[in-house]
C-alpha positions in Angstrom: 0.1 0.0 0.1 1.3 3.6 -0.4 0.4 6.4 1.5 0.9 10.0 0.1 1.5 13.0 1.8 0.7 15.2 -0.3 -1.0 15.8 -3.3 -3.3 18.9 -5.0 -6.4 17.0 -6.7 -8.7 19.0 -4.4 -7.7 21.9 -7.4 -9.6 19.5 -9.8 -12.5 18.5 -7.5 -12.8 22.2 -7.0 -12.5 23.5 -10.8 -14.8 21.1 -12.3 -17.5 20.8 -9.3 -17.4 24.6 -7.3 -17.4 26.4 -11.1 -19.6 23.5 -13.2 -21.7 22.1 -11.0 -20.0 18.4 -11.9 -21.1 15.8 -9.7 -19.0 12.8 -8.4 -16.0 13.9 -10.1 -13.3 12.4 -7.7 -15.0 9.0 -8.8 -14.5 9.7 -12.3 -11.1 10.9 -12.0 -8.5 10.8 -9.1 -9.9 7.7 -7.5 -9.0 5.3 -10.3 -5.4 6.9 -10.7 -5.3 6.0 -6.6 -6.3 2.9 -7.0 -4.2 1.7 -10.1 -0.8 3.2 -8.2 -1.6 1.1 -4.8 -2.6 4.3 -2.5 -4.9 3.2 0.2 -4.2 7.0 2.3 -4.2 10.3 0.4 -3.6 13.3 2.3 -5.6 16.4 0.0 -4.2 19.9 0.6 -6.6 22.8 0.4 -4.7 25.6 -1.3 -6.1 28.8 -2.8 -4.6 30.1 -6.2 -2.7 33.1 -6.2 -4.7 34.7 -8.3 -8.4 34.3 -6.3 -6.5 35.5 -3.2 -7.8 37.6 -0.8 -11.1 38.3 -2.1 -11.8 34.7 -2.6 -9.6 32.7 -0.4 -12.1 31.7 2.2 -14.4 30.6 -0.5 -12.7 28.5 -2.3 -10.8 27.2 0.7 -13.9 26.2 2.2 -15.1 24.9 -1.2 -12.3 22.7 -1.6 -13.2 21.2 1.5 -16.8 21.0 0.9 -15.4 18.5 -2.6 -13.5 16.4 -0.2 -16.6 15.5 2.2 -18.7 14.9 -1.2 -16.0 12.2 -2.5 -16.6 11.0 0.4 -20.3 10.7 0.8 -20.6 9.8 -2.8 -18.2 7.1 -2.5 -19.1 5.3 1.0 -18.1 1.9 0.0 -14.7 2.9 -1.2 -13.8 6.4 0.5 -13.4 7.2 4.0 -12.5 10.5 5.2 -9.5 9.9 8.1 -9.9 12.3 11.0 -8.6 10.0 13.5 -6.6 6.3 14.4 -9.8 4.3 14.2 -10.2 6.0 10.7 -6.5 5.2 10.0 -7.3 1.5 11.4 -9.9 1.0 8.9 -7.1 2.6 5.8 -4.8 -0.1 6.9 -7.3 -3.0 6.9 -7.7 -2.4 3.5 -11.5 -1.8 4.2 -11.1 2.1 2.0 -9.1 4.1 0.6 -8.3 7.3 3.2 -8.8 10.8 2.4 -7.4 13.1 4.8 -7.5 17.4 4.4 -4.6 19.7 5.4 -3.9 23.0 4.2 -1.2 24.6 2.2 -1.6 27.8 3.3 -3.9 29.5 5.7 -4.5 33.0 3.8 -8.3 31.9 4.3 -7.8 32.6 8.0 -7.2 36.2 7.5 -5.5 38.0 10.4 -7.9 36.0 13.3 -7.1 32.4 15.2 -10.9 31.3 15.3 -11.0 29.4 11.5 -8.3 27.0 12.8 -11.2 25.5 14.3 -13.6 25.9 11.8 -11.1 23.4 10.0 -10.6 21.4 12.7 -14.2 20.5 12.5 -13.9 20.3 8.8 -11.6 17.5 9.4 -8.3 19.3 8.9 -5.8 17.4 10.2 -2.3 18.9 9.0 -1.5 22.7 8.0 1.3 25.2 6.6 1.6 28.3 7.3 1.9 29.5 4.0 3.0 28.4 0.5 6.7 30.1 -0.4 5.4 33.8 0.0 5.2 36.0 2.9 1.5 36.2 4.7 0.5 37.6 8.0 1.3 34.4 9.7 4.5 33.0 8.0 7.0 33.8 5.9 7.6 31.0 3.0 10.3 29.7 1.2 10.9 32.5 -1.1 11.7 34.9 1.6 14.3 35.7 4.2 11.7 36.0 7.7 10.3 34.0 9.9 6.9 33.9 12.2 4.9 36.8 13.0 3.8 37.3 16.3 0.1 36.6 15.1 1.6 33.3 13.5 3.3 32.0 16.9 0.0 32.5 18.1 -1.6 30.2 15.7 1.2 27.6 15.9 0.4 27.3 19.6 -3.7 27.4 18.5 -3.0 24.8 16.0 -1.2 22.8 18.8 -3.8 23.0 21.2 -6.1 21.3 18.7 -4.1 18.8 17.3 -3.4 19.5 14.1 0.2 18.4 12.9 2.4 21.5 11.9 3.7 21.7 8.1 6.9 22.8 7.2 7.3 21.9 3.1 7.1 25.6 1.4 8.4 27.6 5.0 11.4 29.7 5.0 14.6 28.8 7.2 13.7 30.9 9.8 10.4 30.0 10.2 11.2 26.2 10.2 13.7 26.6 12.4 11.2 28.6 15.1 8.5 25.9 14.3 10.7 23.6 15.4 11.7 24.9 18.8 8.4 26.0 19.3 6.6 22.3 19.0 7.8 21.3 21.9 7.1 17.8 21.4 4.0 18.4 19.0 3.8 16.5 15.6 5.6 17.7 12.8 6.4 16.6 9.1 7.7 18.3 6.1 4.7 16.7 3.6 6.7 17.4 -0.1 10.1 18.4 -0.2 13.6 16.9 -1.6 17.9 17.0 -0.5 19.5 20.1 -0.6 22.4 17.9 -0.8 21.6 16.1 -3.8 19.9 19.2 -5.5 20.3 22.5 -4.8 16.8 24.0 -4.0 15.2 27.0 -1.8 12.0 24.1 -1.6 14.6 21.5 -0.7 15.9 20.7 3.1 19.1 20.9 4.4 20.4 18.2 6.0 20.7 20.3 9.3 17.4 20.8 8.8 16.5 17.1 8.0 18.4 16.4 11.2 16.1 19.1 13.4 12.9 17.4 12.1 14.1 14.0 12.8 15.4 15.3 16.4 11.2 16.7 16.7 10.1 13.2 16.2 9.1 14.7 12.5 8.9 12.8 8.8 10.2 13.7 5.5 7.7 13.5 2.6 9.9 13.4 -0.2 8.1 15.5 -3.2 8.4 13.5 -6.6 8.5 16.8 -8.5 11.2 17.9 -11.0 11.4 21.5 -9.1 12.8 19.2 -5.9 13.8 16.4 -7.5 16.2 18.3 -10.1 14.9 20.0 -13.5 17.9 18.4 -15.4 17.8 15.0 -14.1 14.1 14.0 -14.2 14.4 10.0 -13.7 13.5 7.5 -11.3 17.2 6.7 -10.6 17.4 10.6 -9.2 14.4 10.2 -7.4 16.1 7.4 -5.3 19.4 8.9 -4.9 17.1 11.6 -2.6 15.3 8.7 -0.9 18.8 7.6 -0.4 20.3 10.5 1.1 17.2 11.3 3.3 17.3 8.1 4.9 21.7 8.2 5.1 20.7 11.2 7.0 17.9 10.9 9.6 17.3 6.5 9.2 15.0 4.4 7.3 11.6 5.0 9.6 11.7 8.7 9.1 11.4 9.2 5.3 7.8 8.5 3.5 6.8 9.9 0.0 4.8 13.4 -0.6 4.4 13.5 -4.6 3.0 16.7 -5.4 2.1 15.3 -8.9 1.3 18.1 -11.6 1.3 17.0 -14.4 -2.3 16.2 -14.5 -3.7 19.4 -12.8 -1.7 21.6 -15.7 -3.3 19.6 -18.5 -6.8 20.0 -16.6 -6.7 23.6 -15.1 -7.1 26.5 -17.3 -4.3 28.8 -15.8 -2.6 26.6 -13.6 -0.7 28.5 -10.6 2.7 30.1 -12.3 4.1 32.9 -10.3 8.3 34.7 -9.6 7.2 33.2 -6.0 6.4 29.7 -7.0 10.2 29.2 -7.5 10.2 27.3 -10.5 13.4 26.9 -12.4 13.9 28.1 -15.5 12.5 26.4 -18.7 10.7 23.9 -16.5 7.0 23.9 -17.2 4.9 23.9 -13.8 3.2 20.7 -15.0 6.6 18.7 -15.7 7.0 15.3 -14.4 9.6 12.9 -13.5 10.0 10.1 -16.4 7.8 7.6 -15.8 6.1 9.1 -12.3 3.6 11.4 -13.7 1.1 10.3 -10.8 0.1 8.3 -8.6 -0.9 5.7 -11.5 3.0 4.5 -11.8 4.1 4.6 -7.7 4.5 0.7 -9.2 7.2 1.9 -11.6 9.0 3.6 -8.4 8.8 0.8 -6.1 10.3 -1.6 -9.2 13.3 1.1 -9.2 13.8 0.9 -5.8 13.7 -3.2 -5.6 16.1 -2.8 -8.9 18.4 -0.5 -6.6 18.7 -3.3 -4.0 16.1 -2.2 -1.9 14.5 -5.1 0.7 11.0 -5.5 0.6 11.0 -4.2 4.0 12.3 -1.0 3.5 10.3 -0.3 0.2 6.9 -1.1 2.8 8.6 1.8 5.7 9.0 4.3 3.0 5.6 3.8 0.6 3.4 3.3 3.6 4.6 2.2 7.2 6.2 5.1 8.0 3.6 7.7 7.3 0.9 5.5 9.1 3.2 5.1 11.7 3.7 9.3 12.5 -0.4 9.6 11.9 -1.4 6.5 14.7 0.9 8.8 17.2 -0.5 12.2 16.3 -4.2 12.0 15.1 -6.2 11.7 18.2 -7.7 8.1 18.5 -11.2 8.4 17.7 -13.5 10.7 17.5 
């Protein structure tokens, strides 16, 4: 089974359902792809495209969350929402595919803390404060600062609620400050790669990887050329990143955070692209790894890991065991 910490499938569901009134879009689009790739758990971020900010941010975020709730309601025999360890147990038993809500940026909160509680009640269990750029709470990877005073208060409120803090897209200063502030609360970097293998602002240094591990967190490898390397977009380079991360923080701290965008770039009329998207020159936003364009291609990656000499136990740990274990110790037991 594959457990994936980040795919923006709600962007497509929101586009089709909120703008054009389609129904059961998930069953016709992403569900077959996830099932073909053996995905049993998919973390689904709410991400509001920059051109819809600030006026439409809250409305769009709530709409995307509603699309996930619809996907569960319309496919009760195949899909469930993961809010607790009890839900996770059903996924592990293979009863249904699990979808878990996360936030990729909190711009929809405005300048207030109370929306954190609303999104928790909708099922959000993971949240990153920003997407590369600066917002009222934090600087992202395209900036140099850290948390604002409001951001520190939000981190504390998210911890109080039980939300897992996601360090993907955080600036180095924000990354360090969040880790130091958590004091044992769960933390993840859901989708990034290794700066030592490919030097890019979205990737983590070895010191950041060690800091994440020291905080009992996990690292999700982003399967996108932006992070893996726009000049070498191969499965072998993906495995190079996996092996480097494992060498730094151990086999039990690494998982997948796919962030596949090829399909989204083909479906959405204006796929997100901006100066602070940190896209290397010449790399299209929808570019993919050769042989790994979406979740349906996960078997090819597992086969490449096997060919590189990986044992079954280590493949199972990376593909699902580590993320599931992390969520088991981070989510509420039941609701």
